[in-house]
C-alpha positions as CSV (number, residue, x, y, z in Angstrom):
1,M,-39.8,33.4,-186.5
2,S,-39.0,32.6,-190.0
3,A,-40.2,28.9,-191.0
4,Q,-37.5,26.7,-192.6
5,P,-38.4,25.0,-195.6
6,E,-39.4,21.0,-195.3
7,Q,-36.1,19.1,-195.9
8,K,-36.4,16.5,-198.8
9,R,-36.1,13.2,-197.9
10,G,-33.7,10.9,-199.8
11,D,-34.3,7.7,-201.5
12,F,-31.0,6.2,-199.6
13,A,-31.5,7.7,-196.6
14,V,-30.5,5.4,-193.6
15,V,-31.3,7.3,-190.3
16,G,-34.2,10.3,-191.3
17,K,-35.0,12.9,-188.8
18,G,-36.1,10.5,-186.0
19,T,-34.2,10.0,-183.2
20,L,-30.9,7.8,-182.5
21,W,-34.2,5.3,-180.9
22,D,-36.1,5.5,-183.8
23,G,-33.2,4.7,-186.0
24,I,-32.5,1.1,-183.5
25,A,-35.7,0.0,-183.6
26,Y,-36.5,0.3,-187.0
27,W,-33.0,-1.6,-188.1
28,A,-33.5,-4.1,-185.4
29,I,-37.6,-4.8,-186.6
30,V,-36.0,-5.1,-190.3
31,V,-32.9,-7.3,-189.8
32,G,-35.1,-9.7,-187.3
33,V,-37.9,-9.7,-189.9
34,Y,-35.2,-11.0,-192.8
35,L,-33.5,-13.1,-190.2
36,M,-36.2,-14.7,-189.2
37,V,-39.2,-15.0,-192.0
38,G,-36.1,-15.3,-194.7
39,G,-34.0,-18.1,-192.4
40,L,-37.1,-20.3,-191.9
41,F,-38.4,-20.5,-195.5
42,F,-35.3,-20.3,-197.1
43,Y,-34.7,-23.9,-195.2
44,S,-38.0,-25.0,-195.3
45,G,-38.3,-24.7,-198.8
46,K,-34.8,-26.2,-199.5
47,E,-35.6,-29.1,-197.6
48,K,-38.7,-29.8,-199.4
49,L,-37.3,-29.0,-202.9
50,F,-33.5,-29.9,-203.3
51,D,-32.8,-31.8,-200.4
52,D,-35.5,-34.5,-200.5
53,H,-35.8,-33.5,-204.2
54,G,-39.7,-33.3,-204.1
55,H,-40.6,-36.5,-202.1
56,P,-42.1,-36.3,-198.9
57,P,-40.4,-38.4,-195.9
58,A,-42.0,-41.5,-195.3
59,P,-43.9,-40.9,-192.2
60,I,-45.9,-38.0,-194.3
61,V,-47.0,-40.0,-196.9
62,Q,-48.4,-42.7,-194.0
63,Q,-50.0,-39.4,-192.3
64,F,-52.0,-38.2,-195.5
65,K,-52.7,-42.1,-196.7
66,G,-56.4,-42.2,-197.4
67,T,-56.6,-38.6,-197.1
68,F,-59.0,-36.1,-199.3
69,I,-55.0,-34.3,-199.5
70,D,-53.7,-37.6,-200.6
71,T,-56.4,-37.8,-203.6
72,F,-56.4,-34.2,-204.3
73,P,-53.5,-33.0,-205.0
74,G,-51.9,-35.9,-204.1
75,T,-49.2,-35.9,-201.2
76,H,-46.2,-35.4,-203.7
77,A,-47.8,-32.6,-205.4
78,A,-48.8,-31.0,-201.7
79,W,-45.5,-31.8,-200.9
80,I,-43.9,-29.9,-204.3
81,I,-46.5,-27.2,-203.7
82,L,-45.5,-26.6,-199.7
83,G,-42.1,-26.3,-200.8
84,V,-42.5,-24.0,-204.0
85,L,-44.8,-21.5,-201.6
86,E,-42.4,-22.0,-198.7
87,F,-39.3,-20.9,-201.4
88,G,-41.4,-18.6,-203.1
89,V,-41.4,-16.6,-199.7
90,F,-37.8,-17.1,-199.6
91,A,-37.0,-15.5,-203.2
92,I,-39.5,-13.0,-202.3
93,M,-37.7,-11.3,-199.3
94,V,-34.5,-11.7,-201.4
95,L,-36.2,-9.6,-204.4
96,S,-37.5,-7.6,-201.4
97,L,-33.6,-6.7,-200.3
98,V,-32.3,-5.9,-203.7
99,L,-35.3,-3.6,-204.4
100,G,-33.7,-1.6,-201.2
101,E,-36.6,-2.2,-199.4
102,F,-34.9,-2.4,-196.2
103,L,-34.3,1.6,-196.3
104,P,-36.2,3.8,-194.1
105,H,-37.9,5.6,-197.0
106,R,-39.1,2.4,-199.2
107,K,-42.2,1.2,-199.8
108,K,-41.7,-2.3,-198.0
109,Y,-44.0,-3.7,-201.3
110,A,-42.4,-7.2,-201.8
111,M,-41.6,-7.6,-198.2
112,Q,-45.4,-7.3,-197.4
113,V,-46.7,-9.8,-200.4
114,A,-43.7,-12.1,-199.1
115,L,-45.4,-11.9,-195.4
116,A,-48.8,-12.6,-197.1
117,V,-47.3,-15.4,-199.2
118,A,-46.3,-16.6,-195.9
119,L,-49.7,-16.6,-194.7
120,V,-50.8,-18.8,-197.1
121,T,-48.4,-21.2,-196.8
122,F,-49.3,-21.2,-193.2
123,A,-52.3,-21.9,-193.9
124,C,-52.0,-24.6,-196.0
125,L,-50.0,-26.3,-194.1
126,G,-52.6,-25.9,-191.1
127,F,-55.2,-27.2,-193.3
128,G,-53.1,-30.6,-194.0
129,E,-52.5,-30.7,-189.6
130,T,-56.1,-30.4,-188.9
131,S,-57.7,-32.9,-192.0
132,T,-55.7,-35.5,-190.2
133,G,-56.2,-35.1,-186.6
134,Q,-53.1,-33.6,-185.6
135,F,-54.5,-30.8,-183.6
136,S,-51.7,-29.6,-181.7
137,G,-49.6,-29.2,-185.2
138,S,-52.5,-27.3,-186.1
139,A,-52.6,-25.3,-183.2
140,S,-48.9,-24.6,-183.6
141,L,-49.4,-23.0,-187.1
142,Y,-51.9,-20.9,-186.0
143,Q,-50.0,-19.2,-184.1
144,Y,-47.3,-18.8,-187.0
145,F,-49.9,-17.2,-188.9
146,G,-51.0,-14.8,-186.0
147,A,-47.5,-13.8,-185.2
148,T,-47.0,-13.2,-189.5
149,V,-50.0,-11.2,-189.0
150,V,-48.2,-9.2,-186.2
151,I,-45.4,-9.1,-188.3
152,L,-47.2,-8.0,-191.4
153,I,-48.9,-5.0,-189.4
154,L,-45.7,-3.9,-188.1
155,V,-44.0,-3.7,-191.5
156,S,-46.9,-1.6,-192.5
157,L,-46.6,1.1,-189.3
158,L,-42.5,1.2,-190.1
159,P,-41.2,4.0,-192.2
160,P,-42.2,5.5,-195.2
161,N,-45.7,4.9,-194.0
162,R,-45.0,6.8,-190.4
163,P,-42.9,9.7,-189.8
164,D,-39.1,9.4,-189.1
165,D,-39.7,9.3,-185.3
166,W,-42.2,6.8,-185.4
167,L,-41.9,6.0,-181.9
168,R,-42.9,8.8,-180.7
169,I,-46.3,9.0,-182.7
170,G,-48.9,9.9,-179.8
171,S,-47.0,10.8,-177.3
172,K,-45.6,14.5,-176.1
């Protein structure tokens, strides 16, 4: 029995050697991550930076009045920082698309950095909510943070970090 030489995977291969189910699952995950993370951070960053011109709404100013955040860096500065972080996540996701990281055989460095910046953003939002006693808002942000960790782990388990038949890993 002769062994066939291993075929070299091309940079632009869109299916690979996995099953149809591997391909469907891969593309559903990648599209879902771009739409969910990119969309969420686009609209929240756009609102803060462009629609509100960096000015927090009156209820936000009132919520943080007299707190540490009102003193440093200031509610307006914090609002702009959050907007920059949020829009930055979106911009890095766009960079990921431009670099072709959505393809199965491309490393997903920019996508993973975007998700990591999203974690920092949720942590900042959670800190703000906790500092004003908004514990239900903090709990929601903790869930966003945890879900983003799961997404980050999932993305790190996609091809090329796993074989093309990544759904069958560990099964016979």
